[in-house]
N, C-alpha and C positions, 0 to 999 in steps of 0.2 A: 205720636204717630210718627210709627217706622219710616225711615226713608225709604224712595225707592226712585227708578228711573219711568220714564215715559215709554211704553211700548209701540207709540203709536209712530216716532221718527225712525227705531228700523221698517218701519212697514212702508212709509214713506220712503224710505230709501230704495228698499229691496223688494217692497213688493210681498216680504215674506211678514209671517204672524211670528213675534216673538214671544215665547212662553215667560210667564210672569215670574220664573224661579232662572232666568236665564242668566240673570246677573246676581252677582252677592254681593249688594250694597251694604257698608258697615259704616259706623259712625252715625251722630244725633239728626236730626232731620233738618237742624236753625243750628246752623254754627254762625251765621253774619247776621247783622242788623238790617232791619227794614223788613216788611211783610210779601214782598214778591219773593218767590221760591228760585233763588238764584241758586242754590243747593242743590233741586231737584234739575235744573237748567245745566250746570256745570255735570254730575255727575251723570246725565243720560246722555250729554255731547260726549263727555271722556269715553262712557261704555258704547256709544256707537261706533267711533273711530278705530275703541280697542277691538271689539266686537268684527270688525270689515277686517282690521289686521288678519283675525284669528281664521276667517274664511280663507282668507288668500294662503295662510299655514295650511289647511285643510284640502285647499287648490294643490297643495307641493306634496300633501303625503303625511302631514305633520297632524297628529291630534293638537288641535289648541291648547284641551282643558278650559276651567270654567274660568270665565273673566270675571275679575270682582273691581271696587271702586271704592274708596273711602272718601265718604262724603266732605272729610275736614281736608286731606289732600287731595278733593278736586277743589274746594274755596281756596287756597293757598296756589294751586295752579291758576285761577281767573284772577291770581293779583300777583304773578310773577315778579312782574316789574318793577315790584315796590320791594322785591327783596335781592334784586342782581344788586352783588359787592364786587370789585376788581380790587385784589389784594385788601380787603376789609373795609374799605370804603366807598361810598354809594357814586353812581356813576353821574357827575353835574349835570344840570340842566336848568334854564330857566325859563319860565314862557308866562312873563306875569301880568300880560296884557289878555289872557285867556280866561275869558269868566262870563258870571253873569250879570247884566247891567237891568236898572231900573228904569224903562220909559216913562212918558208922561201918562200910561194907560196898561202897564203890566212888564212881562219880563221878557229879555232877547238874550241870548248866550252868543258873544264872539269869539269864532275860533281861531287862536293867535298865535298858532305853535311855530310855524314855519313866516320867513321874512314875509313871502309872498301874500301870504294872507294878513298880516299887519298893513303889509302898502295896500293893502284892498280897501281894509277899512278906515283908513289914512285918505284915499283918493275919495271912496264913497262918500264918506262923511265928512269931510273937507278939515279935518282935524292935525295935530302932530301926533307922536306918537306917543301920548303920556296917558296913565292912567286917570288923571284929573280931568286931560281934555277929553277921554271918550264919555266919561261919568257925565255930563256935563254937556256935552250934545248929546246922547243918548237920551239924558233926561229930558230934554226939550222937546221931543220930538215923540213920535205915536210907534209903539214897536214895530207894528208892519212896514211902518217907514223906514227903519233901520235894516230891517232883513232886506229890504226889497233894496235898498241901495249899497250894502255891502254884498249881497250875491251880485246885483247888477257891475260891480266893478272887477269882479272874480274871485271875490272871496265866499268865507261860509260864516255863514250863521243862521239863526233857529228861534222863533218866537217859542214862547212858552204856551201849549195849547192842553186843552184837557180831551180827555178821550174824547168826549161827544164832539167836541169842535174837530180832532182831529179825522172821528169817522164821516163826519159832514164835508168835509175837503175831498178832491178829485182823488189827491194821492194817497189819504188815507183809505180811500176807498178802492184804490187799486191795491196798495198793501197790505189790506187784511186779508186777500182773495192769496198771498203767496205761501209756499211751500217753505217748510224748512230749509228743502234743497230740490233741486230738479235737476235729472240727470236725463237727456234726449239722445238719440242716434243723430249723429251727422251723417248717415252716409254706410254703406257696408265695406270691408274688408273682411281681409283672411284673418283666422284670430292672431292677437299678439301671440309670440313663445314669451316664456317666462324665464327666463335664466337659473340653472339650480341654484337653490341658497336653502338654509337652513333660515333664515328671517323672511318675514312675512313682502318688502318691497326688496328684499335682496336683488342687485342688478336692474334695477327700474330707474331711470333717471328724469330728473324732474327740474326743470326751467321755473324756479322764483322770481318772476317779478312782479312784487309785492312791497307793502310799504306800511308803516304804522304797526298796528296788532294782527288784526283776523287776517289778513293775508299771509304773512309772516310766521306765524302762531301754528295755522297750517302746515307749512314748509318744515315748521321743527316738529311738528306730531311725526310726519311721513319720515325724513330723515330718524329719527328713533326708532323707526320700523324698519330700518334697511333701507332706505332710498339714497341716492346719491343726490343729492339736491346743492345746485346752483346759484345763489342770490345773485341777482344781475342788478346792481345800481348805477348811479354816475357821478362821479367826480364833483360835478357841476351845481347838484341837488342838495338840498340842506337833509339831515336825519334828526330825529330825539334820540341822542345816544343810550339813555338805558333801554329805550323798547330796542335800538340796533342791538346791544351787548346781549340782551335777554333772550332774542328770537332770533339769534345767528346760531346757536348749536346746533351742533353736528352738517350746518354748513359750506359747501365754499362761496368764496366771496369775490365775484370778477364786477368790472367796470365795461361797460358798453355804450356807447352815444346814440341813442336812437333817432338823435335830432340829426344826425349824418347819415347818409346813404351808405358810407364805410360801414356803420355801424347796425344798420340793415340789415344789412349783407350779413354780416358775422351773426347777428341772431339767427336769418333764415338757416345758417349752417346749423346752429345749437340745435335752431326746432327741427331740422331734418334729422336727426342723432337722437332725439329728446323723447322720450315715454306718455312725459306728462307737462302741461303747460299750464301753470298757476298764474294767474294776472289779477290785481286790481288797481289798476288804473281805471279814471274816468269813464262810464260807457262812452263809446266813439275815438276814444283817444288813441287807443293803439289800434282798431279799426283803421283809422285815418294814416296810419303810419303802414298798412299795408298786409294789416298779422288779424284780420277779421277771422273767426272760426273757422269759418271755409277756407279758408286760404291756408289757414296751420294744418287742417286735415289734408287739403290738398299736397303740401309737401311732406308729412308725412302721416299715410294713411293706418287707419288704426291706433292716432295719439288720443290724449285723454285733455281736454280743456276744462281748467276752471275759470269761471268769470265771477271775481267779487264786487259785490256793488252796495252803496247805501240805501237808496230805496227801490230797487229792484228794476225790473225789466219794462214796467207797463205804467202809464201816468205822467203827468206831464212837470215832474222831479227826477223823471228817469235816471237824466242825464246831471242833473245836479249833485255836485261835492257835498259829502257828506261825512260824518264821524258818529261815534259811540253816543258821544254826550250830546251832540245834536239830534240824533233818533230819538234817543231819550227824551228832548224836550219837544219835539213837536207828538209824538206820538200818547202822550198820555203817559208815562212811566214817569219822568220830574215832577210834572203837576202832583199826580195822586201820592208820591213820595213826599212832597213838601205838607203837605194837606195832612199825610200819615202822621207826620213828626213834629207838627204842629208849627211849621216854619211861616214866612209870609215871605215865600217865592219858592222856587224849585229845589227837590229834594231829588236829587240822584241816586242811583245802586249804589252799594256799597261796595263794589268792585265794577271793572270795565265791562261787563257782561256779555252784552252783545256782541266785541270784538271778541272775547273768548272763547264763547260758545259759536259763533259764525266760524271760526278759525276749526274749534275740532269738529264741526259738523261739515264744512268743507273737504277736511281729511277724513271725514268716513265716506263720504261721496265721493270722492276719489278713487278710496282704494276699492268701493265699490264698483264705482266704471273701469276700473282698473281690470277685476275680476270676470266684469262682463266683457271687454273687450278680447282675454285670453280665454273666453269659454263660447261666447257667442261672434264674436270680431265687431268689426265695425269702429267708425272714431264714435268717442262719447264727448259730450258736451254737458258740462255741471255748470249749475250757478246757484249761487247763492246771495243772501244780503241782510244787512243790517236790520233793514224794516221788517222781513219774514220773518228773523230772530227774534224781535219784539213781540211780533204779533204771538210768535210760538211762547215766549215769556208769561206774556198774558193770560194765555188760556192755561196756564197753569192752576190759576188759584194764587190762593194766600195763603199764608203759614202766620205764626208767631214770631214775632223777631226777635230774634237772637241779639247774644251778648255784642257790646260793643268791644273793642280790641281785640277782636280774634288776634292768634299768635299761631301761625303754622309753622315755627321753628324747628319740631323736629322731623317735618318732611323738606329740610334742607339737605344738599351736600356740598363739598369744595371740591372742585376738577382744576385742571392742570387748562391754560389757553395762550395763546401766542399774546392775550393781551394782559396778563396775569392770573394771577390764581383766582379763579371767579368760585364764588356761594352761590347758589341758585337752587331753586326748587328742584326736586327729583322729578321725571317723568312721571305722572301720573298714571294707573291702569294695569292693571298685572292679567299677564297674558302666560300661564305658565311654559307653554310651548316654544314661547320666544318671546321673554318679557322685552321691551323697549329699552334702549339705551342710544345712547349720544355717544360717536367714537370718540369727536375731540370736543374741546370748546370751540366758542366763538372764536373765528379767525378775525386778522385785520382787515376793515374794509378795501375790499377791489386787489387784494395780495394775492389773489389767482389766477390765472389764463382763460383767459373766456372760450377753452375749448376743453370738449370731451377728452 
């Protein structure tokens, strides 16, 4: 079967119909193991972002040319954190306590990539921070007891659920109605003027207040299309080094302490001169610091605000911490994957597809919103979620499983950076009118001043 893109995504983003031949797709339909159509999700989300960049080019009077995406390159892009190297060496990171644990009535996943999440498991379950202790106490409890105790302690966990169980759950019902992205107006303002540039996002300033994969991938895509992206972090917060290196391409990196009034004042100054605010804080967290979408739009009329969340903006879990692996567990994806592979337990997707697809779709929605702000005016609010992406992936149907051991070496390139010589996945998506590229590699975290 020939590889293709899902044209429904473009219609959801723009309200416009996408011609079947609007994107040239090359490469086989099945590249990765497993029966979920991860390749189609990757190809479609990359195509959507590239098409959105092309429309910004068209707005500047530049013919974008025919967009093309290769399914193998798309698969490599969705696995980019596994390919990243600095001076030929992998970026070290270990999270030995993260994983799937067998309870006395099923499976539960504990997310322990960050020290605070490890502490939450220890506090919630009353155990020391060792794999053996975790396994012993989880085995003696029900899966829902474990999930409830860890989440109650401020951690992140998820019970393995079937698709039927998820759709019977109130959050599953809320998530099943989520679109791949939502763009809504926050109020009127004069159309935003785009600075002259031969790149889609040339002159556009973007504040990237995200972490892990989905949000940082969105910022990385926007940087490749010419935006000035400033990632805002904190020297008090831990990171996952391979992810930070992989997703920092083309971005400035500054530290701002949002727990202090001085830091919040600095952020307000940055917002007032930004064109886009991209944020992935847990829902409600940034609002509590005085940065609701409405407050941001008041600071900078005509701005685009993009919010990413795990479970969406409705339902009992709307404010719950979540990650790609946890959403796979609860939504039925890991359950079906395990059954298909003949496993006694969960079977995850071959790549972090929910994270990466959400990142690319968020970038596509942001560029669409920037175009809308420039042509119609008004502040724009973009919302995306891992759960919404999971629902979309599920709707794509199934395929024959691809081969194990996909090798994306042909899509790698070397580049200099302040961290050393990087080996990375090339930017995917061909746009003849202005092909995407990163001006420079990942910078040392916090090495830039928090000023435009």
